[in-house]
C-alpha angles and dihedrals in degrees: 000000000000126000092032119158135159108289099237092047089048094059096037095049101036106124100204146351131238113285105273117250118184111244118234104248143155100164144022100264100081137093127200125195100184093270108051143009120230118201122208124198129188109213116180100312098334136090124222127195113205087337095310119117114247097177146269112319127228120226104227098176139338089283103030133074126175144180135179128207138184098217090245099082097278121123131193141188109276094233096046110077096163094111092066090071102025093052095031088231117205093201130031126174125189123196124191121187130197102184111232093000107061155305132233130193127187120189124193127187142171126157093223093052125281099254096039090053095042094050092046092054096253118138117258116209114237132179124190125200124183136170126184126201139181101214102304094337113106113230109172145331134194141173128191137177124215142160123228139181133168090275109031147025125213131179133206123214089248102116137127133196134184125183127187112253091248091056097038095055091060096051130074121219090256091051090050092051092048093047092049092047090053094046095049093039091054092048093049093047090052091048093050088052090052092049093048100042106026118013100041102019 
């Protein structure tokens, strides 16, 4: 785990982001991490990632759909995280879709089992991907990697951000760094709450 620094320092002190590359996109169900685009499709009551079945999605609200997977072919209801602890899952991926306004994916992994590692103070690998749209217009995308346990949070320098030209021209580099720090910080705080009070309770 090289290049690890405290998460808030990481985002405050980061000097630059990856060179922006515009993601290939025609709709709101895609994420782009600077290297590849992943396309998500809702067919009937199932979700597909680049044509591969992820599982049956759960309708969370009129504008939200979600699914969770274990990376081994198993899928779970988005709002039921009990399998992470009961099955001592090593990998757990959560996908949340807001059709025509965005998609978010969070991936957790530890070889000893996520909850066992988290409760023992070992760092669980997490990666967050998020894309935001306004209808079919791409607004922004980011991905970030971090490591969390029940007592600490660390971040690597592996992060990517893309802003639409219209948004980017109105933001300074410092504003971009601050905005990204807040976005990722909020997502990690929410994930720690999920681990503590739902997944590994």
